[in-house]
C-alpha atoms as one frame of an Amber mdcrd trajectory, in Angstrom:
protein
 113.411 226.563  87.391 117.028 226.290  88.521 118.631 222.977  87.619 120.372
 221.021  90.352 123.639 219.440  89.236 123.778 215.807  90.413 127.570 215.735
  90.110 129.855 213.581  87.958 129.019 210.064  86.839 131.078 207.427  88.646
 130.738 204.889  85.823 132.733 204.581  82.618 129.833 204.385  80.184 130.547
 203.214  76.628 130.749 205.505  73.627 127.929 204.517  71.230 130.215 205.305
  68.291 132.180 202.205  69.262 129.104 199.995  68.870 128.702 197.652  65.929
 126.219 198.755  63.238 122.732 197.653  64.270 123.859 196.753  67.797 121.456
 198.127  70.427 122.693 197.045  73.877 126.139 198.459  74.586 126.567 197.749
  78.300 125.094 195.877  81.260 125.189 197.119  84.847 125.792 200.503  86.524
 122.856 202.180  88.305 120.049 204.693  87.932 121.611 207.498  89.962 120.782
 210.974  88.599 124.418 211.532  87.620 124.482 208.231  85.708 121.250 208.987
  83.873 122.330 212.465  82.794 125.701 211.247  81.591 124.022 208.438  79.654
 121.499 210.614  77.836 124.177 213.165  76.950 126.232 210.400  75.347 123.328
 208.808  73.443 122.401 205.984  75.838 119.265 205.202  77.809 118.483 202.476
  80.382 116.089 199.561  80.172 116.153 196.165  81.813 116.583 193.022  79.742
 114.676 189.776  80.269 117.236 188.546  82.797 116.426 191.530  85.008 119.800
 193.179  84.471 120.025 196.881  83.720 121.104 197.464  80.120 122.214 200.611
  78.317 120.758 200.997  74.853 121.668 203.001  71.757 119.484 201.872  68.828
 120.829 201.963  65.293 118.895 203.405  63.523 117.412 205.839  66.042 113.857
 207.129  66.055 113.526 210.918  66.126 110.626 213.258  65.556 110.932 215.454
  62.486 109.624 218.719  63.943 109.085 220.131  60.462 106.949 217.226  59.310
 104.404 216.752  62.083 101.312 214.857  60.907  98.037 215.884  62.551  94.853
 214.245  61.285  91.474 215.969  61.428  90.326 213.593  64.172  93.447 214.374
  66.208  92.777 218.102  65.838  89.334 217.535  67.334  90.913 215.712  70.274
  93.404 218.537  70.748  90.477 220.928  71.154  88.647 218.556  73.481  91.390
 217.945  76.032  93.314 220.292  78.326  97.121 220.035  78.405  99.441 220.916
  81.295 103.146 220.528  81.940 104.883 219.239  85.071 101.797 219.106  87.267
 101.604 215.318  87.836 104.948 213.787  86.938 104.739 210.602  89.033 101.126
 210.000  88.012 102.175 210.146  84.350 104.998 207.663  84.948 102.616 205.285
  86.672 100.096 205.749  83.891 102.742 204.680  81.378 103.251 201.525  83.439
  99.639 200.498  84.029  98.866 198.593  80.826 102.183 196.778  80.410 102.324
 193.115  81.411 106.133 193.141  81.530 106.949 196.779  82.161 110.479 198.136
  82.392 109.154 201.061  84.468 110.006 199.570  87.847 109.751 201.304  91.210
 113.478 201.977  90.921 112.894 203.787  87.637 110.039 205.803  89.124 112.139
 206.811  92.129 115.118 207.792  89.967 113.203 209.805  87.379 111.130 211.518
  90.063 114.398 212.533  91.724 115.555 214.016  88.419 112.209 215.806  88.161
 112.817 217.441  91.532 116.198 218.551  90.184 114.568 220.079  87.099 115.751
 217.595  84.456 112.707 215.425  83.714 109.322 216.692  82.588 105.803 215.495
  82.037 102.915 216.458  79.805  99.468 215.799  81.239  96.283 215.485  79.187
  93.018 216.062  81.039  89.366 215.487  80.287  87.830 217.698  82.932  89.492
 216.663  86.198  90.466 213.205  84.892  94.019 212.451  83.793  93.460 210.609
  80.519  96.936 210.581  79.008 100.452 211.862  79.177 104.100 211.621  78.300
 107.351 212.043  80.193 110.980 212.489  79.243 114.285 214.095  80.074 115.532
 217.459  78.823 119.201 218.346  78.462 119.698 221.614  76.610 117.881 221.297
  73.287 117.408 217.538  73.683 114.060 216.174  74.762 114.251 212.400  75.122
 110.725 211.054  75.283 110.610 207.961  77.472 107.038 206.714  77.415 103.434
 207.820  76.990  99.970 206.465  77.746  96.311 207.070  77.085  93.059 206.216
  78.824  90.911 207.920  76.212  91.214 208.156  72.457  94.140 210.179  71.114
  95.234 211.397  74.562  98.829 210.178  74.168  99.002 211.718  70.690  97.798
 215.028  72.110 100.633 214.909  74.654 103.127 214.102  71.924 101.998 216.995
  69.722 102.166 219.318  72.740 105.874 218.486  73.061 106.421 219.093  69.340
 104.712 222.481  69.519 106.694 223.528  72.567 110.006 222.564  70.987 109.146
 224.301  67.719 108.073 227.470  69.537 111.377 227.579  71.413 113.366 227.617
  68.170 117.064 226.955  67.847 118.603 223.495  67.890 116.009 220.949  69.051
 116.179 217.151  69.054 113.098 215.126  69.985 114.385 211.602  70.577 111.832
 208.767  70.702 114.318 205.841  70.694 112.524 203.638  68.142 110.165 204.350
  65.263 106.882 202.460  65.628 103.927 202.545  63.245 102.076 204.637  65.831
 104.867 207.222  66.021 105.523 207.156  62.294 101.938 208.310  61.752 102.856
 211.494  63.652 106.031 212.189  61.680 108.753 210.144  63.407 111.625 209.048
  61.171 114.738 206.880  61.559 118.300 208.134  61.233 121.651 206.317  61.537
 123.142 206.255  65.029 126.164 208.359  64.104 123.927 211.014  62.572 121.876
 211.020  65.771 125.033 211.427  67.860 126.133 214.383  65.726 122.761 216.067
  66.302 122.880 215.200  69.999 126.269 216.861  70.495 124.830 220.132  69.188
 121.500 219.842  70.964 122.754 219.331  74.524 124.632 222.664  74.394 121.526
 224.638  73.289 119.252 226.599  75.667 116.531 224.518  77.306 112.838 225.309
  76.928 110.862 223.074  79.306 112.822 224.228  82.342 112.582 227.961  81.701
């Protein structure tokens, strides 16, 4: 797939290295234009609204990343991996809406869906779909820039379906080789059980600078 360049970002986004230790929100405002989103992810930021409804730009410290060499797969998860069928980029919008369906105060607004679907049409965002027969039972979506895959959200309608999607991303990144960075933003207990760790923000930014210049794998 040929990537479509959205052009330069018109906003002066902050450098996360200038943030205070432990500070997460580094800016308020801007927009969700494809050029803004790409510039943000390449610099270590991602968007999410705050309670006031304003668009905020986040850079957690520490940052949650998946340790590709320490993936944890339980025996029950292996059974689920054999049970379900996994596809890539066949139902991007449906996956985004699935990630939104069980959240009482979701940050995945229609504006987010429109913006990330636009990036999908340009080749930058990707989805993993998990199927039980013809039923979409789970999935995950994120943005890929070079060797960076920034996982945004995942969902499940049947047991382990989101974990199956997550492991599918890990396996694809590992198979591609080279410099790979699987960013998950924050480490939760759920993600930690799969092998996610926390690293200091500056260490993350060092890894990011190398990753975004590496060959991509989802878009090949």
